[in-house]
NUMI-87591 format. One line per 10 residues: number of its first residue (from 0); their letters; for each residue y, z, x of C-alpha. Coordinates in steps of 0.05 Angstrom, whole numbers. Each point is the difference from the previous one (the first is absolute). Layout:
<sites>
NUM	A	Y Z X ~ ...
</sites>
This chain:
<sites>
0	XXXXXXXXXX	-238 -164 57 ~ -43 -4 61 ~ -30 58 38 ~ 12 74 -9 ~ 62 43 4 ~ 10 47 58 ~ 58 30 38 ~ -7 -48 58 ~ 6 -60 -46 ~ 60 27 -37
10	XXXXXXXXXX	35 18 65 ~ -2 -74 17 ~ 39 -18 -63 ~ 68 -26 23 ~ 59 -19 -43 ~ 45 -17 59 ~ 15 -68 -31 ~ 36 37 -55 ~ 38 43 51 ~ -41 61 -21
20	XXXXXXXXXX	-17 51 53 ~ -64 39 -8 ~ 10 75 -3 ~ -73 20 -2 ~ -67 -2 -35 ~ -34 60 -32 ~ -58 16 -44 ~ 19 21 -71 ~ -36 45 -49 ~ 41 -13 -62
30	XXXXXXXXXX	41 -57 -27 ~ 68 25 -23 ~ 39 -50 -41 ~ 67 26 -24 ~ 7 -13 -74 ~ -75 -9 -11 ~ -36 59 30 ~ -39 31 57 ~ -71 -24 6 ~ -49 39 45
40	XXXXXXXXXX	-45 -47 40 ~ -74 14 10 ~ -13 -61 42 ~ -8 -2 76 ~ 43 -61 14 ~ 73 11 -21 ~ 57 -14 48 ~ 76 -6 0 ~ 41 -40 49 ~ 75 15 3
50	XXXXXXXXXX	52 -52 19 ~ 75 1 2 ~ 63 -39 13 ~ 70 28 11 ~ 11 3 -75 ~ -67 10 -34 ~ -71 26 3 ~ -63 -37 -18 ~ -66 34 -13 ~ -67 -36 -2
60	XXXXXXXXXX	-59 38 -28 ~ -69 -30 0 ~ -62 29 -31 ~ -71 -26 7 ~ -49 22 -53 ~ -76 -2 3 ~ -6 -50 -57 ~ 43 -46 -42 ~ -17 43 -61 ~ 28 62 35
70	XXXXXXXXXX	64 -38 16 ~ 7 -22 -72 ~ -10 71 -26 ~ 56 24 46 ~ 45 -57 -25 ~ -14 20 -72 ~ 19 72 16 ~ 66 -24 29 ~ 13 -47 -59 ~ -11 56 -51
80	XXXXXXXXXX	48 48 35 ~ 68 13 -30 ~ 52 -51 23 ~ 63 32 -30 ~ 33 5 68 ~ -8 -73 22 ~ 38 -62 -20 ~ -11 -75 2 ~ -74 11 -6 ~ -44 -62 -3
90	XXXXXXXXXX	-76 1 3 ~ -40 -63 10 ~ -77 -2 -7 ~ -34 -56 38 ~ -72 9 -22 ~ -27 23 68 ~ 61 42 15 ~ 71 18 -22 ~ 72 9 23 ~ 53 49 -23
100	XXXXXXXXXX	73 -9 20 ~ 50 55 -16 ~ 61 40 21 ~ -1 75 8 ~ 52 47 28 ~ 30 -38 59 ~ -59 -47 13 ~ -27 -67 -22 ~ -75 6 -3 ~ -60 -44 -10
110	XXXXXXXXXX	-73 20 -6 ~ -60 -45 -4 ~ -74 2 6 ~ -56 -49 12 ~ -72 14 14 ~ -5 66 38 ~ 73 -1 25 ~ 62 32 -30 ~ 69 -11 30 ~ 67 33 -15
120	XXXXXXXXXX	64 -24 32 ~ 65 39 -10 ~ 67 -28 24 ~ 62 44 0 ~ 61 -30 -34 ~ 64 6 41 ~ 52 47 -29 ~ 70 -21 -23 ~ 18 70 -19 ~ -33 57 -38
130	XXXXXXXXXX	-25 -41 -60 ~ 1 -72 23 ~ -55 -36 37 ~ -8 -71 27 ~ -63 -19 -36 ~ 0 -75 15 ~ -7 11 75 ~ -54 53 -8 ~ -40 -44 -48 ~ 8 -61 46
140	XXXXXXXXXX	-25 41 60 ~ -58 26 -43 ~ -20 -72 -13 ~ 4 -18 73 ~ -43 60 19 ~ -52 -22 -51 ~ -2 -69 34 ~ -8 31 69 ~ -56 45 -26 ~ -40 -63 -17
150	XXXXXXXXXX	-21 -6 73 ~ -22 73 1 ~ -50 -15 -55 ~ -23 -69 23 ~ -3 10 75 ~ -54 45 27 ~ -27 1 71 ~ -25 69 17 ~ 20 -11 73 ~ 69 -29 -9
160	XXXXX	43 -7 -62 ~ 67 -37 4 ~ 45 17 -58 ~ 72 -25 0 ~ 7 2 77
</sites>
């Protein structure tokens, strides 16, 4: 990832190509992951961007740590937490980072880290009644959001950042 994380940069994140409307950007002080736990954050750069369509919500949370070692310690803390409440959990370690795909409650989530950056994307699954969800569409949208996020991490111009329109 290039540059540093700040509110101005995250506000420029656009997922219009995916028909997602941005609801807002806010600073966060804890990372709550249903089914895994609530993790207080002691870092200065932690933000959440909310998006929505008519049928679902998408949350993008991005944390920037001071060092790759600090990011890895946070990842280990998450990995060691109880995962009784999640399903379809797959963790992939890549040497200089890792990914974790899973389902929890009504969301398809993915977390990953690399270097000083940690990202968590949560996509709501559409409801077909009280106990039935459309997981395929949520997981497909999750994959498309990951692809769009690539430009967020590889494009950095402090004056002007163009992300997905």
